[in-house]
Steps between C-alpha positions, in 0.01 A plus 500: 500500500779398737467528877773765500309709246171463690660610828680789331179624338300465823744693715576757230131588499511539878776759468269715287184478711400358837400132487316428829479126428880476531509648850566288805398644837813584699520697823797732439662721761317828428794710618710359215229579245471872591791606275388302196317662208141375457574348158749260659248386759210485251689281253663264746404135464726356766416187693687562822684750717858400580577839660476359854815298424705797370753648742735800491800425279336211312554452130159455337433362152134501402449267203173542316456839661213625286428859606800497734297550818694247706828650383389850602390365836832317549693817414345663805609211722856421387635847579763706325761221491320251277301536180212278393482391136206373300423345165165421352598288202819304437592382152 
């Protein structure tokens, strides 16, 4: 099995059910999490919170976005002018 296949299989399984061993403790801004559906928060395996660096009008590209939590959080911060974009797997 290639590394790419192993990673794909591992993270594909995490999209179907919660995998606690993939979680990294991160202290997110709770006000930004209030609007997110529980399934996004439950299946997030992020390893950091870049939201403190996001400002109104920023263009945000979240590569390897997984459940999209950071992108949803950034959307609340950038305002109506800018739009965040995310991708979880590039070919």
